[in-house]
PDB file of the backbone (N, CA, C, O) and the ligand in Angstrom, with CONECT records:
HET    FE2  A 101       1
ATOM      1  N   MET A   1       8.568 -11.440   0.208  1.00  0.00           N
ATOM      2  CA  MET A   1       7.430 -12.176   0.727  1.00  0.00           C
ATOM      3  C   MET A   1       7.359 -13.566   0.113  1.00  0.00           C
ATOM      4  O   MET A   1       7.096 -14.552   0.802  1.00  0.00           O
ATOM      5  N   GLN A   2       7.596 -13.629  -1.187  1.00  0.00           N
ATOM      6  CA  GLN A   2       7.580 -14.944  -1.832  1.00  0.00           C
ATOM      7  C   GLN A   2       8.743 -15.793  -1.344  1.00  0.00           C
ATOM      8  O   GLN A   2       8.587 -16.992  -1.114  1.00  0.00           O
ATOM      9  N   GLN A   3       9.908 -15.175  -1.186  1.00  0.00           N
ATOM     10  CA  GLN A   3      11.097 -15.897  -0.735  1.00  0.00           C
ATOM     11  C   GLN A   3      10.879 -16.544   0.624  1.00  0.00           C
ATOM     12  O   GLN A   3      11.359 -17.650   0.874  1.00  0.00           O
ATOM     13  N   PHE A   4      10.146 -15.847   1.513  1.00  0.00           N
ATOM     14  CA  PHE A   4       9.912 -16.353   2.860  1.00  0.00           C
ATOM     15  C   PHE A   4       8.527 -16.982   3.018  1.00  0.00           C
ATOM     16  O   PHE A   4       8.085 -17.255   4.134  1.00  0.00           O
ATOM     17  N   ASN A   5       7.854 -17.205   1.902  1.00  0.00           N
ATOM     18  CA  ASN A   5       6.530 -17.831   1.912  1.00  0.00           C
ATOM     19  C   ASN A   5       5.560 -17.127   2.857  1.00  0.00           C
ATOM     20  O   ASN A   5       4.846 -17.771   3.626  1.00  0.00           O
ATOM     21  N   TYR A   6       5.548 -15.819   2.789  1.00  0.00           N
ATOM     22  CA  TYR A   6       4.629 -15.050   3.619  1.00  0.00           C
ATOM     23  C   TYR A   6       3.192 -15.407   3.236  1.00  0.00           C
ATOM     24  O   TYR A   6       2.802 -15.245   2.080  1.00  0.00           O
ATOM     25  N   PRO A   7       2.403 -15.889   4.198  1.00  0.00           N
ATOM     26  CA  PRO A   7       1.049 -16.358   3.853  1.00  0.00           C
ATOM     27  C   PRO A   7       0.117 -15.262   3.344  1.00  0.00           C
ATOM     28  O   PRO A   7      -0.858 -15.559   2.655  1.00  0.00           O
ATOM     29  N   GLY A   8       0.398 -14.006   3.669  1.00  0.00           N
ATOM     30  CA  GLY A   8      -0.469 -12.927   3.202  1.00  0.00           C
ATOM     31  C   GLY A   8       0.008 -12.268   1.934  1.00  0.00           C
ATOM     32  O   GLY A   8      -0.436 -11.174   1.587  1.00  0.00           O
ATOM     33  N   TYR A   9       0.918 -12.936   1.234  1.00  0.00           N
ATOM     34  CA  TYR A   9       1.536 -12.324   0.060  1.00  0.00           C
ATOM     35  C   TYR A   9       0.521 -11.868  -0.992  1.00  0.00           C
ATOM     36  O   TYR A   9       0.555 -10.713  -1.416  1.00  0.00           O
ATOM     37  N   LEU A  10      -0.358 -12.737  -1.407  1.00  0.00           N
ATOM     38  CA  LEU A  10      -1.294 -12.383  -2.484  1.00  0.00           C
ATOM     39  C   LEU A  10      -2.228 -11.251  -2.074  1.00  0.00           C
ATOM     40  O   LEU A  10      -2.515 -10.360  -2.873  1.00  0.00           O
ATOM     41  N   LYS A  11      -2.697 -11.282  -0.840  1.00  0.00           N
ATOM     42  CA  LYS A  11      -3.567 -10.219  -0.355  1.00  0.00           C
ATOM     43  C   LYS A  11      -2.799  -8.903  -0.297  1.00  0.00           C
ATOM     44  O   LYS A  11      -3.323  -7.850  -0.662  1.00  0.00           O
ATOM     45  N   HIS A  12      -1.567  -8.974   0.159  1.00  0.00           N
ATOM     46  CA  HIS A  12      -0.737  -7.775   0.258  1.00  0.00           C
ATOM     47  C   HIS A  12      -0.427  -7.217  -1.133  1.00  0.00           C
ATOM     48  O   HIS A  12      -0.477  -6.008  -1.360  1.00  0.00           O
ATOM     49  N   LYS A  13      -0.113  -8.108  -2.039  1.00  0.00           N
ATOM     50  CA  LYS A  13       0.172  -7.691  -3.413  1.00  0.00           C
ATOM     51  C   LYS A  13      -1.053  -7.012  -4.023  1.00  0.00           C
ATOM     52  O   LYS A  13      -0.927  -6.006  -4.721  1.00  0.00           O
ATOM     53  N   ALA A  14      -2.223  -7.558  -3.761  1.00  0.00           N
ATOM     54  CA  ALA A  14      -3.466  -6.973  -4.283  1.00  0.00           C
ATOM     55  C   ALA A  14      -3.704  -5.588  -3.689  1.00  0.00           C
ATOM     56  O   ALA A  14      -4.156  -4.680  -4.386  1.00  0.00           O
ATOM     57  N   ALA A  15      -3.402  -5.429  -2.408  1.00  0.00           N
ATOM     58  CA  ALA A  15      -3.572  -4.119  -1.761  1.00  0.00           C
ATOM     59  C   ALA A  15      -2.663  -3.082  -2.414  1.00  0.00           C
ATOM     60  O   ALA A  15      -3.069  -1.942  -2.640  1.00  0.00           O
ATOM     61  N   HIS A  16      -1.429  -3.486  -2.715  1.00  0.00           N
ATOM     62  CA  HIS A  16      -0.504  -2.564  -3.374  1.00  0.00           C
ATOM     63  C   HIS A  16      -0.976  -2.246  -4.784  1.00  0.00           C
ATOM     64  O   HIS A  16      -0.864  -1.102  -5.224  1.00  0.00           O
ATOM     65  N   ALA A  17      -1.494  -3.224  -5.495  1.00  0.00           N
ATOM     66  CA  ALA A  17      -1.987  -2.981  -6.855  1.00  0.00           C
ATOM     67  C   ALA A  17      -3.155  -1.994  -6.830  1.00  0.00           C
ATOM     68  O   ALA A  17      -3.248  -1.118  -7.689  1.00  0.00           O
ATOM     69  N   THR A  18      -4.030  -2.135  -5.861  1.00  0.00           N
ATOM     70  CA  THR A  18      -5.160  -1.216  -5.715  1.00  0.00           C
ATOM     71  C   THR A  18      -4.656   0.190  -5.411  1.00  0.00           C
ATOM     72  O   THR A  18      -5.163   1.172  -5.953  1.00  0.00           O
ATOM     73  N   PHE A  19      -3.664   0.276  -4.549  1.00  0.00           N
ATOM     74  CA  PHE A  19      -3.071   1.575  -4.211  1.00  0.00           C
ATOM     75  C   PHE A  19      -2.468   2.222  -5.452  1.00  0.00           C
ATOM     76  O   PHE A  19      -2.728   3.394  -5.727  1.00  0.00           O
ATOM     77  N   VAL A  20      -1.676   1.483  -6.192  1.00  0.00           N
ATOM     78  CA  VAL A  20      -1.026   2.014  -7.392  1.00  0.00           C
ATOM     79  C   VAL A  20      -2.063   2.467  -8.420  1.00  0.00           C
ATOM     80  O   VAL A  20      -1.904   3.519  -9.041  1.00  0.00           O
ATOM     81  N   LYS A  21      -3.123   1.677  -8.600  1.00  0.00           N
ATOM     82  CA  LYS A  21      -4.183   2.036  -9.544  1.00  0.00           C
ATOM     83  C   LYS A  21      -4.844   3.348  -9.144  1.00  0.00           C
ATOM     84  O   LYS A  21      -5.044   4.228  -9.982  1.00  0.00           O
ATOM     85  N   LYS A  22      -5.179   3.479  -7.873  1.00  0.00           N
ATOM     86  CA  LYS A  22      -5.850   4.696  -7.415  1.00  0.00           C
ATOM     87  C   LYS A  22      -4.943   5.914  -7.587  1.00  0.00           C
ATOM     88  O   LYS A  22      -5.397   6.958  -8.056  1.00  0.00           O
ATOM     89  N   ILE A  23      -3.691   5.795  -7.219  1.00  0.00           N
ATOM     90  CA  ILE A  23      -2.762   6.919  -7.331  1.00  0.00           C
ATOM     91  C   ILE A  23      -2.469   7.248  -8.799  1.00  0.00           C
ATOM     92  O   ILE A  23      -2.355   8.416  -9.168  1.00  0.00           O
ATOM     93  N   THR A  24      -2.351   6.225  -9.617  1.00  0.00           N
ATOM     94  CA  THR A  24      -2.115   6.443 -11.046  1.00  0.00           C
ATOM     95  C   THR A  24      -3.309   7.154 -11.686  1.00  0.00           C
ATOM     96  O   THR A  24      -3.134   8.076 -12.482  1.00  0.00           O
ATOM     97  N   ASP A  25      -4.516   6.723 -11.337  1.00  0.00           N
ATOM     98  CA  ASP A  25      -5.722   7.383 -11.849  1.00  0.00           C
ATOM     99  C   ASP A  25      -5.765   8.831 -11.388  1.00  0.00           C
ATOM    100  O   ASP A  25      -6.079   9.729 -12.169  1.00  0.00           O
ATOM    101  N   PHE A  26      -5.453   9.055 -10.135  1.00  0.00           N
ATOM    102  CA  PHE A  26      -5.445  10.420  -9.613  1.00  0.00           C
ATOM    103  C   PHE A  26      -4.419  11.271 -10.365  1.00  0.00           C
ATOM    104  O   PHE A  26      -4.706  12.397 -10.772  1.00  0.00           O
ATOM    105  N   GLN A  27      -3.225  10.715 -10.542  1.00  0.00           N
ATOM    106  CA  GLN A  27      -2.153  11.468 -11.195  1.00  0.00           C
ATOM    107  C   GLN A  27      -2.573  11.877 -12.603  1.00  0.00           C
ATOM    108  O   GLN A  27      -2.306  13.002 -13.026  1.00  0.00           O
ATOM    109  N   LYS A  28      -3.219  10.984 -13.323  1.00  0.00           N
ATOM    110  CA  LYS A  28      -3.681  11.300 -14.686  1.00  0.00           C
ATOM    111  C   LYS A  28      -4.717  12.418 -14.659  1.00  0.00           C
ATOM    112  O   LYS A  28      -4.645  13.357 -15.452  1.00  0.00           O
ATOM    113  N   ASP A  29      -5.679  12.317 -13.744  1.00  0.00           N
ATOM    114  CA  ASP A  29      -6.713  13.352 -13.645  1.00  0.00           C
ATOM    115  C   ASP A  29      -6.107  14.677 -13.203  1.00  0.00           C
ATOM    116  O   ASP A  29      -6.500  15.737 -13.691  1.00  0.00           O
ATOM    117  N   PHE A  30      -5.174  14.621 -12.303  1.00  0.00           N
ATOM    118  CA  PHE A  30      -4.533  15.844 -11.809  1.00  0.00           C
ATOM    119  C   PHE A  30      -3.724  16.498 -12.920  1.00  0.00           C
ATOM    120  O   PHE A  30      -3.782  17.714 -13.098  1.00  0.00           O
ATOM    121  N   ALA A  31      -2.968  15.693 -13.670  1.00  0.00           N
ATOM    122  CA  ALA A  31      -2.120  16.227 -14.742  1.00  0.00           C
ATOM    123  C   ALA A  31      -2.945  16.870 -15.847  1.00  0.00           C
ATOM    124  O   ALA A  31      -2.481  17.805 -16.498  1.00  0.00           O
ATOM    125  N   SER A  32      -4.153  16.385 -16.065  1.00  0.00           N
ATOM    126  CA  SER A  32      -5.006  16.950 -17.112  1.00  0.00           C
ATOM    127  C   SER A  32      -5.953  18.013 -16.548  1.00  0.00           C
ATOM    128  O   SER A  32      -6.893  18.442 -17.218  1.00  0.00           O
ATOM    129  N   ASN A  33      -5.692  18.423 -15.326  1.00  0.00           N
ATOM    130  CA  ASN A  33      -6.492  19.472 -14.675  1.00  0.00           C
ATOM    131  C   ASN A  33      -7.961  19.105 -14.504  1.00  0.00           C
ATOM    132  O   ASN A  33      -8.809  19.986 -14.369  1.00  0.00           O
ATOM    133  N   ARG A  34      -8.263  17.819 -14.509  1.00  0.00           N
ATOM    134  CA  ARG A  34      -9.645  17.395 -14.291  1.00  0.00           C
ATOM    135  C   ARG A  34      -9.957  17.247 -12.806  1.00  0.00           C
ATOM    136  O   ARG A  34     -11.116  17.153 -12.404  1.00  0.00           O
ATOM    137  N   LEU A  35      -8.904  17.227 -12.007  1.00  0.00           N
ATOM    138  CA  LEU A  35      -9.116  16.976 -10.583  1.00  0.00           C
ATOM    139  C   LEU A  35      -8.021  17.657  -9.779  1.00  0.00           C
ATOM    140  O   LEU A  35      -6.846  17.607 -10.143  1.00  0.00           O
ATOM    141  N   GLY A  36      -8.412  18.287  -8.696  1.00  0.00           N
ATOM    142  CA  GLY A  36      -7.451  18.833  -7.752  1.00  0.00           C
ATOM    143  C   GLY A  36      -7.249  17.848  -6.622  1.00  0.00           C
ATOM    144  O   GLY A  36      -7.761  16.729  -6.654  1.00  0.00           O
ATOM    145  N   ILE A  37      -6.510  18.270  -5.641  1.00  0.00           N
ATOM    146  CA  ILE A  37      -6.329  17.419  -4.471  1.00  0.00           C
ATOM    147  C   ILE A  37      -7.613  17.470  -3.655  1.00  0.00           C
ATOM    148  O   ILE A  37      -8.047  18.537  -3.221  1.00  0.00           O
ATOM    149  N   THR A  38      -8.205  16.313  -3.457  1.00  0.00           N
ATOM    150  CA  THR A  38      -9.500  16.255  -2.783  1.00  0.00           C
ATOM    151  C   THR A  38      -9.345  15.695  -1.374  1.00  0.00           C
ATOM    152  O   THR A  38      -8.333  15.085  -1.027  1.00  0.00           O
ATOM    153  N   LEU A  39     -10.371  15.921  -0.585  1.00  0.00           N
ATOM    154  CA  LEU A  39     -10.398  15.356   0.762  1.00  0.00           C
ATOM    155  C   LEU A  39     -10.381  13.829   0.683  1.00  0.00           C
ATOM    156  O   LEU A  39      -9.795  13.160   1.534  1.00  0.00           O
ATOM    157  N   ASP A  40     -11.029  13.292  -0.345  1.00  0.00           N
ATOM    158  CA  ASP A  40     -11.040  11.840  -0.538  1.00  0.00           C
ATOM    159  C   ASP A  40      -9.620  11.314  -0.732  1.00  0.00           C
ATOM    160  O   ASP A  40      -9.248  10.285  -0.168  1.00  0.00           O
ATOM    161  N   LEU A  41      -8.838  12.024  -1.529  1.00  0.00           N
ATOM    162  CA  LEU A  41      -7.452  11.597  -1.759  1.00  0.00           C
ATOM    163  C   LEU A  41      -6.645  11.699  -0.468  1.00  0.00           C
ATOM    164  O   LEU A  41      -5.901  10.783  -0.118  1.00  0.00           O
ATOM    165  N   ILE A  42      -6.792  12.797   0.221  1.00  0.00           N
ATOM    166  CA  ILE A  42      -6.049  12.976   1.474  1.00  0.00           C
ATOM    167  C   ILE A  42      -6.412  11.885   2.474  1.00  0.00           C
ATOM    168  O   ILE A  42      -5.539  11.325   3.138  1.00  0.00           O
ATOM    169  N   ASN A  43      -7.695  11.588   2.576  1.00  0.00           N
ATOM    170  CA  ASN A  43      -8.124  10.529   3.501  1.00  0.00           C
ATOM    171  C   ASN A  43      -7.616   9.162   3.060  1.00  0.00           C
ATOM    172  O   ASN A  43      -7.247   8.331   3.890  1.00  0.00           O
ATOM    173  N   PHE A  44      -7.601   8.934   1.752  1.00  0.00           N
ATOM    174  CA  PHE A  44      -7.069   7.671   1.236  1.00  0.00           C
ATOM    175  C   PHE A  44      -5.592   7.503   1.606  1.00  0.00           C
ATOM    176  O   PHE A  44      -5.172   6.442   2.067  1.00  0.00           O
ATOM    177  N   LEU A  45      -4.815   8.569   1.397  1.00  0.00           N
ATOM    178  CA  LEU A  45      -3.384   8.505   1.719  1.00  0.00           C
ATOM    179  C   LEU A  45      -3.159   8.379   3.225  1.00  0.00           C
ATOM    180  O   LEU A  45      -2.277   7.647   3.674  1.00  0.00           O
ATOM    181  N   LYS A  46      -3.960   9.095   3.989  1.00  0.00           N
ATOM    182  CA  LYS A  46      -3.867   9.014   5.450  1.00  0.00           C
ATOM    183  C   LYS A  46      -4.178   7.585   5.919  1.00  0.00           C
ATOM    184  O   LYS A  46      -3.500   7.049   6.796  1.00  0.00           O
ATOM    185  N   ASP A  47      -5.199   6.988   5.330  1.00  0.00           N
ATOM    186  CA  ASP A  47      -5.562   5.613   5.673  1.00  0.00           C
ATOM    187  C   ASP A  47      -4.444   4.648   5.289  1.00  0.00           C
ATOM    188  O   ASP A  47      -4.161   3.701   6.023  1.00  0.00           O
ATOM    189  N   TRP A  48      -3.811   4.885   4.141  1.00  0.00           N
ATOM    190  CA  TRP A  48      -2.718   4.011   3.693  1.00  0.00           C
ATOM    191  C   TRP A  48      -1.563   4.058   4.689  1.00  0.00           C
ATOM    192  O   TRP A  48      -1.011   3.023   5.062  1.00  0.00           O
ATOM    193  N   VAL A  49      -1.209   5.255   5.109  1.00  0.00           N
ATOM    194  CA  VAL A  49      -0.100   5.395   6.066  1.00  0.00           C
ATOM    195  C   VAL A  49      -0.478   4.773   7.407  1.00  0.00           C
ATOM    196  O   VAL A  49       0.279   3.982   7.970  1.00  0.00           O
ATOM    197  N   ASN A  50      -1.652   5.136   7.911  1.00  0.00           N
ATOM    198  CA  ASN A  50      -2.034   4.677   9.252  1.00  0.00           C
ATOM    199  C   ASN A  50      -2.350   3.194   9.319  1.00  0.00           C
ATOM    200  O   ASN A  50      -1.982   2.526  10.285  1.00  0.00           O
ATOM    201  N   ASN A  51      -3.021   2.676   8.316  1.00  0.00           N
ATOM    202  CA  ASN A  51      -3.427   1.275   8.379  1.00  0.00           C
ATOM    203  C   ASN A  51      -2.495   0.328   7.637  1.00  0.00           C
ATOM    204  O   ASN A  51      -2.189  -0.757   8.129  1.00  0.00           O
ATOM    205  N   HIS A  52      -2.051   0.728   6.475  1.00  0.00           N
ATOM    206  CA  HIS A  52      -1.201  -0.200   5.723  1.00  0.00           C
ATOM    207  C   HIS A  52       0.248  -0.165   6.214  1.00  0.00           C
ATOM    208  O   HIS A  52       0.798  -1.184   6.632  1.00  0.00           O
ATOM    209  N   ILE A  53       0.850   1.010   6.158  1.00  0.00           N
ATOM    210  CA  ILE A  53       2.275   1.102   6.512  1.00  0.00           C
ATOM    211  C   ILE A  53       2.508   0.849   7.994  1.00  0.00           C
ATOM    212  O   ILE A  53       3.428   0.124   8.370  1.00  0.00           O
ATOM    213  N   ARG A  54       1.673   1.448   8.831  1.00  0.00           N
ATOM    214  CA  ARG A  54       1.893   1.307  10.278  1.00  0.00           C
ATOM    215  C   ARG A  54       1.373   0.007  10.853  1.00  0.00           C
ATOM    216  O   ARG A  54       1.790  -0.385  11.943  1.00  0.00           O
ATOM    217  N   GLU A  55       0.484  -0.670  10.163  1.00  0.00           N
ATOM    218  CA  GLU A  55      -0.096  -1.908  10.697  1.00  0.00           C
ATOM    219  C   GLU A  55       0.198  -3.113   9.792  1.00  0.00           C
ATOM    220  O   GLU A  55       0.897  -4.043  10.194  1.00  0.00           O
ATOM    221  N   THR A  56      -0.335  -3.085   8.584  1.00  0.00           N
ATOM    222  CA  THR A  56      -0.244  -4.255   7.699  1.00  0.00           C
ATOM    223  C   THR A  56       1.200  -4.587   7.351  1.00  0.00           C
ATOM    224  O   THR A  56       1.591  -5.754   7.370  1.00  0.00           O
ATOM    225  N   ASP A  57       1.997  -3.568   7.032  1.00  0.00           N
ATOM    226  CA  ASP A  57       3.383  -3.847   6.656  1.00  0.00           C
ATOM    227  C   ASP A  57       4.188  -4.438   7.813  1.00  0.00           C
ATOM    228  O   ASP A  57       5.179  -5.133   7.590  1.00  0.00           O
ATOM    229  N   LYS A  58       3.768  -4.165   9.035  1.00  0.00           N
ATOM    230  CA  LYS A  58       4.502  -4.699  10.187  1.00  0.00           C
ATOM    231  C   LYS A  58       4.188  -6.173  10.448  1.00  0.00           C
ATOM    232  O   LYS A  58       4.915  -6.849  11.176  1.00  0.00           O
ATOM    233  N   GLN A  59       3.105  -6.662   9.851  1.00  0.00           N
ATOM    234  CA  GLN A  59       2.695  -8.037  10.114  1.00  0.00           C
ATOM    235  C   GLN A  59       3.700  -9.060   9.595  1.00  0.00           C
ATOM    236  O   GLN A  59       3.794 -10.163  10.133  1.00  0.00           O
ATOM    237  N   TYR A  60       4.436  -8.711   8.574  1.00  0.00           N
ATOM    238  CA  TYR A  60       5.388  -9.683   8.028  1.00  0.00           C
ATOM    239  C   TYR A  60       6.790  -9.544   8.638  1.00  0.00           C
ATOM    240  O   TYR A  60       7.649 -10.395   8.407  1.00  0.00           O
ATOM    241  N   SER A  61       7.023  -8.492   9.404  1.00  0.00           N
ATOM    242  CA  SER A  61       8.375  -8.279   9.935  1.00  0.00           C
ATOM    243  C   SER A  61       8.809  -9.404  10.881  1.00  0.00           C
ATOM    244  O   SER A  61       9.977  -9.792  10.861  1.00  0.00           O
ATOM    245  N   ALA A  62       7.907  -9.936  11.705  1.00  0.00           N
ATOM    246  CA  ALA A  62       8.270 -11.015  12.619  1.00  0.00           C
ATOM    247  C   ALA A  62       8.709 -12.250  11.853  1.00  0.00           C
ATOM    248  O   ALA A  62       9.682 -12.908  12.220  1.00  0.00           O
ATOM    249  N   LEU A  63       7.977 -12.561  10.775  1.00  0.00           N
ATOM    250  CA  LEU A  63       8.357 -13.723   9.955  1.00  0.00           C
ATOM    251  C   LEU A  63       9.707 -13.507   9.297  1.00  0.00           C
ATOM    252  O   LEU A  63      10.556 -14.399   9.294  1.00  0.00           O
ATOM    253  N   PHE A  64       9.901 -12.335   8.746  1.00  0.00           N
ATOM    254  CA  PHE A  64      11.166 -12.026   8.089  1.00  0.00           C
ATOM    255  C   PHE A  64      12.317 -12.101   9.085  1.00  0.00           C
ATOM    256  O   PHE A  64      13.374 -12.648   8.768  1.00  0.00           O
ATOM    257  N   ASN A  65      12.128 -11.565  10.273  1.00  0.00           N
ATOM    258  CA  ASN A  65      13.177 -11.613  11.295  1.00  0.00           C
ATOM    259  C   ASN A  65      13.474 -13.054  11.685  1.00  0.00           C
ATOM    260  O   ASN A  65      14.634 -13.430  11.852  1.00  0.00           O
ATOM    261  N   ALA A  66      12.426 -13.860  11.828  1.00  0.00           N
ATOM    262  CA  ALA A  66      12.601 -15.268  12.192  1.00  0.00           C
ATOM    263  C   ALA A  66      13.364 -16.026  11.111  1.00  0.00           C
ATOM    264  O   ALA A  66      14.053 -17.007  11.394  1.00  0.00           O
ATOM    265  N   LYS A  67      13.234 -15.561   9.871  1.00  0.00           N
ATOM    266  CA  LYS A  67      13.931 -16.209   8.748  1.00  0.00           C
ATOM    267  C   LYS A  67      15.352 -15.647   8.551  1.00  0.00           C
ATOM    268  O   LYS A  67      16.069 -16.038   7.630  1.00  0.00           O
ATOM    269  N   GLY A  68      15.734 -14.719   9.446  1.00  0.00           N
ATOM    270  CA  GLY A  68      17.097 -14.219   9.390  1.00  0.00           C
ATOM    271  C   GLY A  68      17.280 -12.889   8.694  1.00  0.00           C
ATOM    272  O   GLY A  68      18.401 -12.396   8.572  1.00  0.00           O
ATOM    273  N   LEU A  69      16.185 -12.305   8.237  1.00  0.00           N
ATOM    274  CA  LEU A  69      16.284 -10.995   7.597  1.00  0.00           C
ATOM    275  C   LEU A  69      16.151  -9.937   8.688  1.00  0.00           C
ATOM    276  O   LEU A  69      15.158  -9.901   9.415  1.00  0.00           O
ATOM    277  N   VAL A  70      17.137  -9.099   8.791  1.00  0.00           N
ATOM    278  CA  VAL A  70      17.108  -8.087   9.843  1.00  0.00           C
ATOM    279  C   VAL A  70      16.699  -6.765   9.255  1.00  0.00           C
ATOM    280  O   VAL A  70      16.611  -5.770   9.974  1.00  0.00           O
TER     281      VAL A  70
HETATM  282 FE   FE2 A 101       2.878  -3.054   1.961  1.00  0.00          FE2+
END
């Protein structure tokens, strides 16, 4: 994204950081038996796949293709 000057880079990077933080927090709670798999977690992951991977991640593909990245 930085190489191709993707205008949404910082916002995208922040979204990934938020995702990593949430999953890391969950993993710690799960490993210490403080938390099981919750509906909130499932919905969060479902939202990530449906909105981030299927929508947001596709927004930069046109720019990357135009810059020669296939
Ligand atoms: Fe992404």
